[in-house]
All heavy atoms as an XYZ file, in Angstrom:
715
protein
N      62.738   -117.570    -87.502
C      64.068   -117.499    -88.177
C      63.879   -117.363    -89.694
O      63.063   -118.273    -90.236
C      64.823   -118.675    -87.845
C      66.207   -118.810    -88.408
S      67.118   -120.276    -88.048
C      67.527   -120.034    -86.274
N      64.524   -116.470    -90.396
C      64.375   -116.397    -91.711
C      64.921   -117.534    -92.442
O      65.918   -118.223    -92.036
C      65.125   -115.095    -92.216
N      64.408   -117.832    -93.670
C      64.818   -119.090    -94.394
C      66.273   -119.074    -94.639
O      66.978   -120.092    -94.566
C      64.139   -119.190    -95.653
C      64.177   -120.416    -96.342
O      64.342   -121.604    -95.745
N      64.184   -120.467    -97.756
N      66.861   -117.812    -95.118
C      68.366   -117.867    -95.356
C      69.130   -118.199    -94.060
O      70.199   -118.973    -94.267
C      68.581   -116.456    -95.874
C      67.998   -116.132    -97.266
C      67.966   -114.643    -97.604
O      68.654   -113.930    -96.763
O      67.304   -114.337    -98.605
N      68.684   -117.698    -92.987
C      69.394   -118.135    -91.734
C      69.362   -119.635    -91.428
O      70.345   -120.154    -91.107
C      68.812   -117.504    -90.521
C      69.466   -116.099    -90.189
C      68.622   -115.418    -88.893
O      68.912   -116.060    -87.846
O      67.941   -114.575    -89.162
N      68.185   -120.130    -91.697
C      68.157   -121.659    -91.420
C      69.017   -122.337    -92.396
O      69.554   -123.401    -91.927
C      66.631   -122.057    -91.635
C      65.764   -121.616    -90.433
C      64.446   -122.024    -90.388
N      63.986   -123.016    -91.444
C      62.799   -122.925    -91.845
N      61.751   -122.246    -91.325
N      62.244   -123.792    -92.701
N      69.079   -121.977    -93.670
C      69.921   -122.573    -94.631
C      71.433   -122.555    -94.141
O      72.201   -123.501    -94.153
C      69.836   -122.023    -95.990
C      70.907   -122.618    -96.854
C      68.550   -122.436    -96.585
N      71.797   -121.352    -93.580
C      73.261   -121.331    -93.080
C      73.502   -122.061    -91.903
O      74.498   -122.692    -91.690
C      73.506   -119.679    -92.839
C      73.799   -118.938    -94.061
C      74.565   -117.690    -93.659
N      73.679   -116.904    -92.621
C      72.792   -116.086    -92.791
N      72.411   -115.628    -94.166
N      72.216   -115.491    -91.849
N      72.600   -122.253    -90.931
C      72.797   -122.838    -89.705
C      72.548   -124.438    -89.800
O      72.884   -125.139    -88.905
C      71.895   -122.297    -88.554
O      70.577   -122.450    -88.974
C      72.176   -120.863    -88.312
N      71.873   -124.825    -90.812
C      71.567   -126.332    -90.965
C      72.865   -127.103    -91.306
O      72.987   -128.296    -90.975
C      70.664   -126.527    -92.022
N      73.885   -126.513    -91.825
C      75.159   -127.281    -91.925
C      75.216   -128.054    -93.195
O      74.494   -127.885    -94.224
N      76.270   -128.883    -93.292
C      76.502   -129.640    -94.499
C      75.397   -130.712    -94.620
O      74.769   -131.287    -93.649
C      77.898   -130.454    -94.319
C      78.161   -131.434    -95.503
C      78.997   -129.410    -94.195
N      75.008   -131.035    -95.844
C      73.936   -132.082    -96.252
C      74.549   -133.325    -96.459
O      75.519   -133.623    -97.241
C      73.192   -131.681    -97.385
C      72.182   -132.535    -97.825
N      71.266   -133.031    -97.062
C      72.000   -133.221    -99.029
C      70.414   -133.842    -97.717
N      70.921   -134.057    -98.919
N      74.162   -134.384    -95.554
C      74.546   -135.746    -95.814
C      73.248   -136.597    -95.896
O      72.322   -136.348    -95.332
C      75.476   -136.322    -94.639
O      74.741   -136.259    -93.338
C      76.689   -135.430    -94.521
N      73.413   -137.827    -96.492
C      72.316   -138.770    -96.588
C      72.814   -140.201    -96.390
O      73.871   -140.456    -97.038
C      71.887   -138.541    -97.932
C      70.580   -139.371    -98.398
C      69.767   -138.555    -99.391
C      70.924   -140.756    -98.904
N      72.372   -140.962    -95.431
C      72.717   -142.256    -95.136
C      71.580   -143.220    -95.156
O      70.767   -142.872    -94.413
C      73.729   -142.336    -93.784
N      71.624   -144.153    -96.063
C      70.514   -145.133    -96.207
C      70.983   -146.510    -95.605
O      72.081   -147.044    -96.041
C      70.061   -145.267    -97.678
C      68.850   -146.204    -97.935
C      67.734   -145.746    -97.031
C      68.603   -146.252    -99.386
N      70.450   -146.997    -94.573
C      70.791   -148.266    -93.995
C      69.842   -149.195    -94.495
O      68.594   -149.389    -94.183
C      70.723   -148.074    -92.508
C      71.016   -149.400    -91.752
O      71.597   -150.323    -92.373
O      70.840   -149.530    -90.464
N      70.180   -150.086    -95.465
C      69.348   -150.966    -96.092
C      68.300   -150.222    -96.896
O      68.698   -149.257    -97.565
N      67.093   -150.547    -96.885
C      66.030   -149.757    -97.350
C      65.175   -149.338    -96.396
O      64.095   -148.555    -96.665
C      65.167   -150.572    -98.346
C      65.774   -150.927    -99.741
C      64.857   -151.607   -100.595
C      64.956   -151.653   -101.971
N      63.885   -152.200   -102.705
N      65.474   -149.475    -95.077
C      64.458   -149.336    -94.002
C      64.750   -148.048    -93.104
O      64.003   -147.805    -92.260
N      65.928   -147.423    -93.266
C      66.196   -146.252    -92.318
C      67.112   -145.282    -93.073
O      68.148   -145.542    -93.579
C      66.928   -146.786    -91.024
C      67.392   -145.726    -90.052
C      67.974   -146.318    -88.840
N      68.071   -145.435    -87.828
C      67.160   -145.258    -86.793
N      66.005   -145.907    -86.936
N      67.336   -144.278    -85.901
N      66.578   -144.004    -93.060
C      67.193   -142.935    -93.856
C      67.601   -141.933    -92.989
O      66.710   -141.327    -92.195
C      66.397   -142.447    -94.980
C      66.971   -141.328    -95.806
C      68.244   -141.688    -96.501
C      65.900   -140.754    -96.841
N      68.816   -141.507    -92.746
C      69.264   -140.454    -91.811
C      69.870   -139.170    -92.736
O      70.586   -139.467    -93.740
C      70.321   -140.944    -90.864
O      69.894   -141.895    -90.075
N      69.411   -138.027    -92.465
C      69.777   -136.914    -93.249
C      70.243   -135.709    -92.296
O      69.684   -135.697    -91.197
C      68.610   -136.239    -93.928
C      68.045   -137.247    -94.990
C      66.492   -137.131    -94.982
C      68.603   -136.981    -96.379
N      71.227   -135.026    -92.767
C      71.627   -133.790    -92.098
C      71.480   -132.606    -93.153
O      71.384   -132.948    -94.382
C      73.029   -133.824    -91.520
O      74.026   -133.881    -92.639
C      73.235   -134.911    -90.495
N      71.538   -131.345    -92.670
C      71.373   -130.351    -93.620
C      69.857   -130.102    -94.036
O      69.592   -129.459    -95.161
N      68.976   -130.593    -93.223
C      67.613   -130.397    -93.468
C      67.078   -129.031    -93.028
O      67.338   -128.736    -91.787
C      66.724   -131.537    -92.785
C      65.226   -131.295    -93.011
C      67.052   -132.855    -93.386
N      66.556   -128.274    -93.839
C      66.027   -126.874    -93.616
C      64.568   -126.997    -93.263
O      64.204   -126.259    -92.192
C      66.299   -125.983    -94.701
C      65.642   -124.585    -94.563
C      67.733   -125.949    -95.156
N      63.762   -127.736    -93.913
C      62.282   -127.742    -93.697
C      61.714   -128.991    -94.247
O      62.210   -129.576    -95.282
C      61.628   -126.575    -94.327
C      60.214   -126.341    -93.740
O      59.907   -126.822    -92.698
O      59.509   -125.497    -94.370
N      60.659   -129.509    -93.644
C      59.916   -130.649    -94.248
C      58.706   -129.871    -94.759
O      57.802   -129.446    -94.018
C      59.404   -131.729    -93.113
C      58.617   -132.716    -93.710
C      60.694   -132.290    -92.679
N      58.399   -129.991    -96.112
C      57.304   -129.317    -96.678
C      56.036   -130.147    -96.808
O      54.968   -129.701    -96.884
C      57.693   -128.876    -98.141
O      58.110   -129.933    -98.796
C      58.789   -127.738    -97.988
N      56.206   -131.444    -96.905
C      55.088   -132.354    -96.921
C      55.569   -133.736    -96.593
O      56.639   -134.119    -96.890
C      54.528   -132.288    -98.391
O      53.510   -133.352    -98.496
N      54.570   -134.484    -95.993
C      54.839   -135.916    -95.727
C      53.685   -136.743    -95.580
O      52.628   -136.271    -95.078
C      55.843   -136.124    -94.605
C      55.203   -135.751    -93.290
C      54.609   -136.633    -92.480
C      55.324   -134.395    -92.718
C      53.955   -136.425    -91.159
C      54.675   -134.128    -91.443
C      54.187   -135.121    -90.754
N      53.847   -138.042    -95.964
C      52.729   -139.130    -95.828
C      53.495   -140.349    -95.789
O      54.597   -140.416    -95.903
C      51.460   -138.988    -96.582
C      51.777   -139.173    -98.104
O      52.775   -139.883    -98.508
O      51.063   -138.576    -98.982
N      52.744   -141.430    -95.820
C      53.448   -142.812    -95.798
C      54.082   -143.213    -97.163
O      54.871   -144.027    -97.161
C      52.360   -143.920    -95.501
C      51.900   -143.799    -94.102
C      50.974   -144.918    -93.730
O      50.596   -145.741    -94.538
O      50.743   -145.078    -92.493
N      53.889   -142.341    -98.196
C      54.482   -142.797    -99.478
C      55.445   -141.680   -100.008
O      56.168   -141.875   -100.920
C      53.418   -142.936   -100.543
O      52.598   -141.755   -100.664
C      52.537   -144.251   -100.207
N      55.394   -140.373    -99.430
C      56.236   -139.400    -99.944
C      56.586   -138.377    -98.798
O      55.692   -137.930    -98.084
C      55.429   -138.581   -101.067
C      56.135   -137.185   -101.415
C      57.388   -137.502   -102.371
C      55.155   -136.456   -102.309
N      57.875   -138.115    -98.742
C      58.397   -137.108    -97.777
C      59.097   -136.041    -98.726
O      60.040   -136.458    -99.303
C      59.271   -137.546    -96.746
C      59.844   -136.444    -95.806
C      58.532   -138.675    -95.868
N      58.615   -134.807    -98.778
C      59.263   -133.746    -99.381
C      59.941   -132.825    -98.386
O      59.283   -132.331    -97.631
C      58.138   -133.052   -100.283
N      61.208   -132.585    -98.664
C      61.844   -131.626    -97.748
C      62.915   -130.822    -98.519
O      63.254   -131.062    -99.602
C      62.616   -132.479    -96.665
C      63.436   -133.739    -97.123
C      64.912   -133.425    -96.852
C      62.896   -134.912    -96.304
N      63.159   -129.657    -97.760
C      64.157   -128.701    -98.226
C      65.533   -128.987    -97.603
O      65.466   -128.989    -96.365
C      63.667   -127.240    -98.005
C      64.653   -126.249    -98.495
C      64.179   -124.724    -98.201
O      63.072   -124.717    -97.750
O      64.784   -123.893    -98.297
N      66.561   -129.059    -98.294
C      67.866   -129.363    -97.776
C      68.869   -128.154    -98.126
O      68.326   -127.301    -98.945
C      68.557   -130.621    -98.074
O      68.961   -130.447    -99.463
C      67.501   -131.822    -98.052
N      69.898   -128.087    -97.605
C      70.896   -127.032    -97.967
C      71.390   -127.340    -99.331
O      72.052   -126.457    -99.899
C      72.097   -127.079    -96.959
O      72.576   -128.358    -96.980
C      71.628   -126.770    -95.576
N      71.088   -128.419   -100.050
C      71.531   -128.723   -101.319
C      70.320   -128.680   -102.361
O      70.404   -129.101   -103.423
C      72.250   -130.129   -101.467
C      73.504   -130.219   -100.643
C      74.482   -129.283   -101.130
N      74.982   -129.855   -102.360
C      75.891   -129.248   -103.008
N      76.270   -128.095   -102.764
N      76.236   -129.843   -104.199
N      69.168   -128.247   -101.804
C      67.907   -128.193   -102.706
C      66.843   -129.118   -102.158
O      66.941   -129.709   -101.067
N      65.830   -129.066   -102.831
C      64.594   -129.897   -102.523
C      64.908   -131.372   -102.723
O      65.529   -131.732   -103.793
C      63.321   -129.521   -103.328
C      62.961   -127.944   -103.136
S      62.574   -127.674   -101.380
C      61.046   -128.531   -101.221
N      64.298   -132.110   -101.842
C      64.569   -133.688   -101.841
C      63.168   -134.193   -101.754
O      62.402   -134.105   -100.693
C      65.522   -134.124   -100.910
C      65.712   -135.618   -100.794
C      66.258   -136.218   -102.034
C      66.634   -136.051    -99.543
N      62.794   -135.193   -102.516
C      61.674   -136.147   -102.447
C      62.138   -137.554   -102.170
O      62.902   -138.070   -102.829
C      60.834   -136.072   -103.752
N      61.567   -138.106   -101.070
C      61.856   -139.416   -100.754
C      60.565   -140.187   -100.799
O      59.399   -139.852   -100.220
C      62.384   -139.634    -99.183
C      62.626   -141.008    -98.865
C      63.566   -138.726    -98.997
N      60.508   -141.287   -101.744
C      59.320   -142.103   -101.939
C      59.566   -143.421   -101.432
O      60.591   -144.007   -101.388
C      59.073   -142.145   -103.446
C      58.765   -140.891   -104.109
C      58.505   -141.016   -105.474
N      58.998   -139.697   -106.234
C      58.651   -139.502   -107.413
N      57.767   -140.243   -107.984
N      59.023   -138.369   -107.991
N      58.372   -144.008   -100.989
C      58.632   -145.382   -100.439
C      57.210   -145.857    -99.908
O      56.076   -145.398   -100.372
N      57.167   -146.874    -99.019
C      56.093   -147.380    -98.429
C      56.167   -147.377    -96.871
O      57.328   -147.673    -96.300
C      55.709   -148.823    -98.903
C      55.523   -148.995   -100.266
C      54.231   -148.442   -100.669
O      53.283   -148.627   -100.006
O      54.103   -147.929   -101.818
N      55.147   -146.978    -96.129
C      55.257   -146.987    -94.724
C      56.095   -146.108    -94.196
O      56.743   -146.303    -93.077
N      56.465   -144.903    -94.757
C      57.332   -143.957    -94.375
C      56.852   -143.267    -93.091
O      55.775   -142.753    -92.948
C      57.687   -142.815    -95.458
C      58.255   -143.343    -96.753
C      58.433   -142.201    -97.717
C      59.695   -144.115    -96.430
N      57.903   -143.102    -92.101
C      57.465   -142.520    -90.905
C      58.706   -141.571    -90.406
O      59.838   -141.933    -90.499
C      57.416   -143.624    -89.819
C      57.245   -143.124    -88.367
N      56.012   -142.425    -87.922
C      57.986   -143.192    -87.413
C      56.208   -142.152    -86.696
N      57.344   -142.521    -86.257
N      58.395   -140.343    -90.043
C      59.393   -139.492    -89.569
C      59.593   -139.866    -88.090
O      58.874   -139.634    -87.151
C      58.912   -137.917    -89.606
C      59.962   -137.062    -88.941
C      58.706   -137.591    -91.080
N      60.733   -140.613    -87.922
C      61.060   -141.033    -86.577
C      61.793   -139.903    -85.625
O      61.472   -139.910    -84.434
C      62.144   -142.239    -86.642
C      62.473   -142.803    -85.364
C      63.314   -144.004    -85.525
O      62.849   -144.998    -86.021
O      64.490   -143.924    -85.135
N      62.495   -139.095    -86.305
C      63.250   -138.018    -85.579
C      63.255   -136.745    -86.502
O      63.870   -136.975    -87.567
C      64.605   -138.499    -85.103
C      65.363   -137.573    -84.264
C      66.582   -138.254    -83.732
N      67.604   -137.122    -83.258
C      68.697   -136.822    -84.068
N      68.936   -137.622    -85.140
N      69.527   -136.004    -83.592
N      63.009   -135.611    -85.941
C      63.162   -134.420    -86.613
C      63.683   -133.335    -85.769
O      63.027   -133.066    -84.745
C      61.877   -133.920    -87.366
C      61.907   -132.635    -88.002
C      62.746   -132.611    -89.259
C      60.358   -132.259    -88.478
N      64.835   -132.687    -86.157
C      65.449   -131.616    -85.257
C      65.772   -130.510    -86.338
O      67.007   -130.646    -86.882
C      66.571   -132.117    -84.452
C      67.121   -130.911    -83.497
O      67.155   -129.787    -83.923
N      67.699   -131.361    -82.453
N      64.952   -129.526    -86.604
C      65.313   -128.531    -87.536
C      66.342   -127.628    -87.049
O      67.039   -126.995    -87.871
C      64.061   -127.763    -87.971
C      63.075   -128.557    -88.825
C      61.903   -127.680    -89.051
C      63.800   -129.075    -90.123
N      66.545   -127.465    -85.799
C      67.478   -126.526    -85.272
C      68.958   -127.115    -85.674
O      69.912   -126.361    -85.952
C      67.483   -126.393    -83.714
C      66.299   -125.560    -83.355
C      66.337   -125.352    -81.754
O      67.310   -125.519    -81.178
O      65.218   -125.016    -81.349
N      69.068   -128.464    -85.657
C      70.319   -129.040    -86.002
C      70.319   -129.607    -87.352
O      71.417   -130.015    -87.808
C      70.587   -130.120    -85.002
C      70.880   -129.806    -83.558
O      71.409   -128.662    -83.371
N      70.536   -130.657    -82.651
N      69.302   -129.433    -88.093
C      69.083   -129.853    -89.502
C      69.042   -131.396    -89.621
O      69.641   -131.926    -90.636
N      68.582   -132.186    -88.617
C      68.606   -133.629    -88.672
C      67.208   -134.174    -88.843
O      66.250   -133.708    -88.246
C      69.323   -134.128    -87.326
C      70.676   -133.639    -87.255
C      71.210   -134.042    -85.834
O      70.401   -134.298    -84.934
O      72.447   -133.964    -85.670
N      67.130   -135.267    -89.592
C      66.018   -136.055    -89.875
C      66.221   -137.488    -89.980
O      67.230   -137.757    -90.647
C      65.282   -135.478    -91.161
C      64.058   -136.305    -91.648
C      62.916   -136.012    -90.753
C      63.677   -135.975    -93.027
N      65.458   -138.314    -89.324
C      65.599   -139.928    -89.586
C      64.199   -140.276    -89.945
O      63.116   -140.014    -89.228
C      66.045   -140.414    -88.252
O      67.253   -139.911    -87.845
C      66.104   -142.031    -88.432
N      64.162   -141.067    -91.032
C      62.933   -141.653    -91.588
C      63.044   -143.180    -91.500
O      64.160   -143.738    -91.701
C      62.747   -141.402    -93.066
C      62.463   -140.044    -93.569
C      62.435   -139.856    -95.126
C      61.170   -139.446    -92.947
N      61.980   -143.873    -91.174
C      61.911   -145.362    -91.348
C      60.877   -145.714    -92.268
O      59.964   -144.918    -92.507
C      61.672   -145.995    -89.802
O      60.486   -145.455    -89.378
C      62.807   -145.753    -88.842
N      60.905   -146.943    -92.785
C      59.988   -147.534    -93.648
C      60.702   -147.970    -94.907
O      62.028   -147.951    -94.873
N      60.118   -148.305    -95.878
C      60.764   -148.841    -97.121
C      61.020   -147.737    -98.072
O      60.065   -147.200    -98.734
C      60.003   -150.000    -97.815
C      60.733   -150.588    -98.906
C      59.946   -151.748    -99.641
O      59.007   -152.238    -99.000
O      60.277   -152.016   -100.780
N      62.278   -147.318    -98.132
C      62.677   -146.247    -99.080
C      62.864   -146.853   -100.499
O      63.599   -147.809   -100.526
C      63.970   -145.600    -98.648
C      64.373   -144.540    -99.701
C      63.720   -144.827    -97.209
N      62.116   -146.379   -101.487
C      62.293   -146.892   -102.739
C      62.939   -145.938   -103.753
O      63.440   -146.313   -104.765
C      60.868   -147.178   -103.308
C      60.193   -148.368   -102.526
C      58.953   -148.870   -103.284
N      58.478   -149.919   -102.447
C      57.200   -150.565   -102.727
N      56.481   -150.086   -103.616
N      56.893   -151.644   -102.053
N      62.927   -144.648   -103.451
C      63.512   -143.698   -104.380
C      63.742   -142.288   -103.780
O      62.974   -141.998   -102.765
C      62.599   -143.508   -105.573
N      64.830   -141.697   -104.138
C      65.124   -140.312   -103.652
C      65.425   -139.444   -104.959
O      66.230   -139.916   -105.741
C      66.327   -140.382   -102.635
C      65.974   -141.132   -101.354
S      67.515   -141.378   -100.341
C      68.153   -142.779   -101.070
N      64.896   -138.322   -104.934
C      65.121   -137.473   -106.078
C      65.287   -135.950   -105.665
O      64.491   -135.394   -104.893
C      63.907   -137.564   -107.060
C      63.899   -136.557   -108.150
C      62.654   -136.819   -109.187
O      61.839   -137.361   -108.625
O      62.873   -136.195   -110.104
N      66.425   -135.397   -106.123
C      66.640   -134.011   -105.790
C      65.933   -133.198   -106.935
O      66.179   -133.497   -108.111
C      68.177   -133.560   -105.754
C      68.872   -134.160   -104.507
C      69.381   -135.365   -104.423
C      68.834   -133.323   -103.385
C      69.901   -135.753   -103.352
C      69.360   -133.727   -102.171
C      69.952   -135.005   -102.108
O      70.651   -135.416   -100.942
N      65.228   -132.155   -106.614
C      64.625   -131.237   -107.474
C      64.310   -129.926   -107.016
O      63.561   -129.814   -106.047
C      63.242   -131.867   -107.921
C      62.487   -131.256   -109.072
O      62.965   -130.118   -109.467
O      61.412   -131.797   -109.540
N      64.997   -128.940   -107.529
C      64.778   -127.607   -107.086
C      63.384   -126.987   -107.385
O      63.032   -125.994   -106.961
C      65.896   -126.735   -107.691
C      67.277   -126.875   -107.007
O      67.237   -127.327   -105.865
O      68.209   -126.863   -107.783
N      62.614   -127.693   -108.252
C      61.337   -127.224   -108.709
C      60.161   -128.014   -108.074
O      59.213   -128.187   -108.764
C      61.197   -127.190   -110.220
C      62.285   -126.353   -110.831
O      62.436   -125.199   -110.462
N      63.021   -126.820   -111.645
N      60.331   -128.645   -106.868
C      59.255   -129.391   -106.379
C      57.940   -128.709   -106.167
O      56.988   -129.233   -106.397
C      59.780   -130.057   -104.895
C      60.650   -131.138   -105.035
C      61.105   -131.619   -103.722
C      60.116   -132.421   -105.688
N      58.035   -127.481   -105.781
C      56.707   -126.712   -105.498
C      56.383   -126.005   -106.669
O      55.251   -125.367   -106.650
C      57.011   -125.693   -104.443
C      57.215   -126.495   -103.026
S      55.868   -127.489   -102.567
C      54.654   -126.214   -102.162
N      56.949   -125.908   -107.857
C      56.598   -125.200   -108.931
C      55.692   -125.991   -109.886
O      55.547   -127.163   -109.745
C      57.843   -124.744   -109.791
O      58.502   -125.835   -110.283
C      58.672   -123.861   -109.017
N      55.006   -125.380   -110.825
C      54.043   -126.003   -111.729
C      54.872   -127.143   -112.448
O      55.906   -126.987   -112.987
C      53.539   -124.935   -112.711
C      52.549   -125.600   -113.719
C      52.002   -124.414   -114.496
N      50.831   -124.951   -115.327
C      49.634   -124.997   -114.903
N      49.183   -124.462   -113.739
N      48.584   -125.459   -115.703
N      54.401   -128.399   -112.403
C      54.865   -129.501   -113.029
C      55.839   -130.202   -112.067
O      56.324   -131.360   -112.443
N      56.216   -129.710   -110.934
C      57.040   -130.412   -110.021
C      56.224   -131.428   -109.317
O      55.027   -131.586   -109.435
N      56.937   -132.407   -108.585
C      56.264   -133.535   -107.987
C      55.068   -133.072   -106.950
O      54.026   -133.607   -107.044
C      57.259   -134.410   -107.169
C      56.541   -135.614   -106.710
C      57.957   -133.660   -106.055
C      57.584   -136.680   -106.397
N      55.261   -132.020   -106.226
C      54.278   -131.614   -105.236
C      53.082   -130.958   -106.039
O      51.913   -131.155   -105.671
C      54.748   -130.722   -104.179
C      55.778   -131.368   -103.131
C      56.116   -130.288   -102.199
C      55.018   -132.497   -102.586
N      53.345   -130.302   -107.096
C      52.265   -129.717   -107.858
C      51.488   -130.799   -108.451
O      50.183   -130.752   -108.474
C      52.962   -128.896   -108.950
N      51.998   -131.905   -108.833
C      51.341   -133.103   -109.390
C      50.406   -133.747   -108.345
O      49.299   -134.160   -108.612
C      52.229   -134.134   -110.037
C      52.816   -133.627   -111.265
C      53.462   -134.748   -112.105
N      54.418   -135.322   -111.338
C      55.861   -135.126   -111.542
N      56.202   -134.130   -112.359
N      56.720   -135.778   -110.796
N      50.876   -133.762   -107.099
C      50.123   -134.449   -105.984
C      49.013   -133.521   -105.497
O      47.915   -133.926   -105.003
C      51.008   -134.770   -104.811
C      51.765   -136.062   -105.178
C      53.063   -136.056   -105.393
C      51.067   -137.282   -105.034
C      53.766   -137.255   -105.712
C      51.795   -138.513   -105.208
C      53.052   -138.520   -105.592
N      49.283   -132.228   -105.425
C      48.475   -131.198   -104.670
C      47.860   -130.210   -105.525
O      47.160   -129.302   -105.135
C      49.179   -130.660   -103.466
C      49.697   -131.572   -102.440
C      50.967   -131.809   -102.355
C      48.807   -132.417   -101.658
C      51.519   -132.826   -101.485
C      49.276   -133.193   -100.806
C      50.650   -133.412   -100.687
N      48.235   -130.218   -106.851
C      47.698   -129.181   -107.778
C      46.356   -129.466   -108.308
O      45.647   -130.291   -108.096
């Protein structure tokens, strides 16, 4: 499926944080990178970096644009330039 099609079918982007331990998202287009301290994903509203400790992708359904993370969420940052030079992923993997 083309990226533009996935953006259209993913729907509205919502984010719900239950305490610091469970993050539920809709409007997820793709997960570009993840480990226990950083989950980088593309949403219908742009790139999103979730940082924390012990992060775990509990549920992922890209057809419906849904993602559930567990672990200690410490920060969330939207950034359309995550993959470009100087973006967060470039700093980790560059």
